C-alpha positions as CSV (number, residue, x, y, z in Angstrom):
1,M,111.1,104.8,91.1
2,N,113.7,107.2,92.6
3,P,112.5,110.7,91.5
4,A,116.0,112.1,91.7
5,D,117.3,113.1,88.3
6,K,114.0,111.9,86.7
7,V,112.0,114.1,84.3
8,A,108.5,114.9,85.5
9,V,105.8,116.5,83.3
10,V,103.1,118.2,85.4
11,T,100.0,119.8,83.8
12,G,98.2,122.6,85.6
13,A,101.6,123.2,87.1
14,A,101.4,126.9,87.8
15,S,98.9,126.9,90.7
16,G,97.1,124.7,93.2
17,L,97.7,121.0,93.3
18,G,99.9,121.2,90.2
19,L,102.2,123.7,91.8
20,A,102.4,121.7,95.0
21,T,103.3,118.6,92.9
22,V,106.1,120.5,91.0
23,R,107.6,121.7,94.3
24,A,107.4,118.2,95.9
25,L,109.1,116.5,92.9
26,A,111.7,119.3,92.5
27,T,112.6,119.0,96.1
28,A,113.1,115.2,95.5
29,G,115.5,116.1,92.7
30,S,113.3,115.7,89.6
31,R,113.7,118.0,86.6
32,I,110.4,119.6,85.9
33,A,108.4,120.2,82.7
34,A,105.6,122.6,83.8
35,F,102.6,122.8,81.5
36,D,100.0,125.5,82.0
37,V,98.0,128.1,80.1
38,N,99.1,130.9,82.4
39,Q,102.3,132.4,81.0
40,E,102.9,134.8,83.9
41,R,102.7,132.2,86.5
42,L,104.9,129.9,84.5
43,G,107.5,132.7,84.3
44,A,107.5,133.0,88.1
45,L,107.9,129.2,88.4
46,N,110.8,129.2,86.0
47,E,112.5,131.9,88.1
48,E,111.8,129.9,91.3
49,L,113.3,126.6,90.1
50,G,115.9,127.8,87.6
51,E,117.5,125.5,85.0
52,G,115.8,122.4,86.4
53,C,112.4,123.7,85.1
54,L,111.0,124.1,81.6
55,G,107.8,126.0,81.7
56,L,105.6,125.7,78.6
57,V,102.3,127.3,77.7
58,V,100.2,124.3,76.6
59,D,96.5,123.5,76.2
60,V,96.1,119.9,77.2
61,T,93.2,119.5,74.8
62,D,95.4,120.3,71.8
63,E,96.9,117.1,70.4
64,Q,99.6,118.8,68.3
65,A,100.5,121.2,71.1
66,I,101.0,118.4,73.6
67,S,103.0,116.3,71.2
68,A,105.3,119.2,70.4
69,A,105.7,120.2,74.0
70,L,106.6,116.6,75.0
71,S,109.2,116.6,72.2
72,K,110.7,119.8,73.6
73,V,110.9,118.2,77.0
74,V,112.8,115.2,75.6
75,D,115.1,117.5,73.6
76,R,115.9,119.5,76.8
77,F,116.1,116.8,79.4
78,G,116.5,113.5,77.5
79,S,113.4,111.6,78.7
80,I,110.0,111.6,80.3
81,D,109.7,109.4,83.4
82,I,106.8,110.9,85.3
83,A,103.6,112.5,84.2
84,V,101.1,114.1,86.6
85,N,97.8,115.4,85.3
86,C,96.6,118.3,87.4
87,A,95.0,120.6,84.8
88,G,91.3,121.0,85.4
89,V,88.4,123.3,85.1
90,E,84.9,123.6,86.7
91,G,81.6,124.4,85.1
92,A,78.7,124.4,87.4
93,A,75.1,124.3,86.0
94,K,72.0,122.4,86.8
95,T,70.7,119.8,84.3
96,V,67.5,121.9,84.0
97,S,67.2,125.4,85.6
98,K,64.8,128.2,85.0
99,G,63.4,126.5,81.9
100,K,66.8,126.0,80.3
101,A,68.9,122.9,79.8
102,F,72.5,122.5,80.9
103,P,74.6,124.4,78.3
104,L,76.4,121.9,76.1
105,D,79.4,124.2,75.6
106,I,80.1,124.0,79.4
107,W,79.8,120.3,79.3
108,N,82.2,120.0,76.4
109,K,84.7,122.3,77.9
110,V,84.8,120.5,81.3
111,I,85.0,117.0,79.7
112,G,87.5,118.2,77.2
113,V,90.0,119.6,79.7
114,N,89.5,117.3,82.6
115,L,89.0,113.9,80.9
116,T,90.0,114.1,77.3
117,G,92.9,116.5,78.1
118,S,94.3,114.1,80.7
119,F,94.0,111.1,78.4
120,N,95.8,113.1,75.7
121,V,98.7,113.6,78.0
122,I,98.6,110.0,79.2
123,R,98.8,108.4,75.8
124,L,101.4,110.7,74.3
125,A,103.6,110.7,77.5
126,A,103.4,106.9,77.6
127,L,104.9,106.8,74.0
128,H,108.0,108.5,75.3
129,M,108.2,106.5,78.6
130,A,108.1,103.2,76.6
131,K,111.5,104.1,75.2
132,N,113.1,104.4,78.7
133,T,115.6,101.9,80.0
134,P,113.9,99.8,82.7
135,E,115.0,100.8,86.2
136,G,115.3,98.8,89.5
137,T,114.0,95.4,90.5
138,A,110.5,96.4,89.3
139,E,112.0,97.3,85.9
140,E,109.9,100.5,85.7
141,R,109.9,102.8,82.7
142,G,107.4,105.4,83.9
143,V,104.7,106.5,86.3
144,I,101.5,108.3,85.4
145,I,99.4,110.0,88.1
146,N,95.9,111.5,87.4
147,T,93.8,113.9,89.6
148,A,90.2,112.9,90.1
149,S,87.9,114.3,92.8
150,G,85.5,113.2,95.6
151,A,82.9,114.7,93.2
152,A,83.4,111.6,91.0
153,T,81.2,109.6,93.4
154,Q,79.7,112.3,95.6
155,G,78.8,115.0,93.1
156,Q,76.9,118.0,94.4
157,I,74.0,119.8,92.7
158,G,75.2,121.5,89.5
159,Q,78.3,119.3,89.2
160,A,77.1,116.9,86.4
161,A,79.9,117.7,84.0
162,Y,82.7,118.0,86.6
163,S,81.6,114.8,88.3
164,A,81.4,112.9,85.0
165,S,84.9,114.1,84.0
166,K,86.4,113.0,87.3
167,A,84.5,109.7,87.3
168,G,85.9,109.1,83.8
169,L,89.5,109.4,85.2
170,I,88.8,106.8,87.8
171,G,87.2,104.6,85.2
172,L,90.2,104.7,82.9
173,T,92.8,104.0,85.6
174,L,92.6,100.2,85.5
175,P,92.3,99.6,81.8
176,V,95.1,102.0,81.0
177,A,97.3,100.4,83.7
178,R,96.5,97.0,82.1
179,D,97.5,98.4,78.7
180,L,100.8,99.9,80.0
181,A,101.9,97.2,82.4
182,P,103.8,95.2,79.8
183,L,105.8,98.4,79.1
184,G,106.7,98.9,82.8
185,I,104.5,101.9,83.2
186,R,102.3,102.4,86.3
187,V,99.0,104.3,86.4
188,V,97.5,105.7,89.6
189,T,94.8,108.2,90.3
190,I,94.4,110.5,93.3
191,S,90.9,111.5,94.4
192,P,91.4,114.7,96.5
193,G,88.6,116.1,98.7
194,V,88.3,119.8,99.8
195,F,91.7,121.4,99.2
196,A,92.8,125.0,99.6
197,T,93.4,125.7,95.9
198,P,92.6,128.8,93.9
199,M,89.6,127.0,92.3
200,L,88.0,126.4,95.7
201,L,89.1,129.7,97.3
202,E,87.3,131.6,94.6
203,L,84.0,130.4,96.1
204,P,82.3,132.6,98.7
205,G,83.7,132.2,102.2
206,K,80.4,130.9,103.6
207,V,80.4,128.2,101.0
208,V,83.9,127.1,101.8
209,N,83.2,127.2,105.6
210,S,80.1,125.1,105.1
211,L,82.1,122.5,103.1
212,V,84.6,122.2,105.8
213,E,82.1,122.1,108.7
214,N,79.6,119.7,107.1
215,T,81.6,117.3,105.0
216,I,85.1,116.7,106.4
217,L,85.5,114.1,109.1
218,F,89.0,114.7,110.5
219,P,91.1,116.7,110.5
220,N,88.4,119.3,110.2
221,R,90.1,121.6,107.7
222,M,90.8,121.9,104.0
223,G,93.6,119.9,102.7
224,D,97.0,121.5,102.2
225,P,98.2,121.2,98.5
226,A,101.6,120.2,99.9
227,E,99.8,117.0,101.3
228,F,98.8,116.2,97.7
229,G,102.3,116.8,96.5
230,S,103.7,114.5,99.2
231,L,101.4,111.7,98.1
232,V,102.5,112.1,94.5
233,R,106.1,111.7,95.6
234,Q,105.2,108.6,97.6
235,I,103.4,107.0,94.6
236,V,106.4,107.7,92.4
237,E,108.8,106.1,95.0
238,N,106.7,103.1,95.8
239,A,106.5,100.7,92.8
240,Y,103.6,98.7,94.3
241,F,101.2,101.5,93.8
242,N,99.4,100.7,90.6
243,A,96.0,100.5,88.9
244,T,94.2,102.1,91.8
245,T,92.5,105.3,93.0
246,I,93.6,106.7,96.3
247,D,91.2,108.9,98.3
248,L,92.9,111.9,99.9
249,D,90.1,113.7,101.7
250,G,90.1,113.6,105.5
251,G,87.1,111.2,105.4
252,A,85.0,113.8,103.5
253,R,81.4,112.9,102.6
254,M,79.8,115.5,100.4
255,T,76.3,116.8,100.9
256,A,73.9,117.6,98.0
257,R,74.8,121.3,98.2
């Protein structure tokens, strides 16, 4: 699919991998619907991209809010062609620690945003994509891209909820791709490793340095969010990417801590 003049919905769009995705697709000529919970950052993004960007404060776990936001996107731009799920949260806790069990509210929040929130966007965006006119020799109507994590298969101590949420995204990729194939909609998941995002950079410096030194094969550095955005664009443009998870991690292999 040629991203030029297409309409891309990006969640978690105001920072990190989501912001890099927005910029990559905007550079390719896409019109952007940026979903995030941070109104101030969305305002800055609207100023940066101008009329080609519609920034909306949306909670991905809220069915009615997502449905209404997607309708606004169609009213503004006419269609939804691309959806990229980058919204995500962490919630570290051990299964049992200091005589207490993993707090269930943390589990529910992480699963709710990362897994259920992503599927909420998938299913509702696909409804709109199914109405698109097929394009090109592949007769595509849409592309959906999800963001998993190396933690899905190599979760560290305290990452039970986060790892489960990201493993769930990998697990749904094939069945959802099978569901949507008759409609001409592709589904791909990216599994990034250690990237220089606000979520990671909030960790103590010694923790970040340890991750880089002890887990990443080559190149021995954190990933640049722009590299994630570049892969998103490649997936959109190459119709033969479908029903798969792509590791983008510099060969990283996580340790227990």
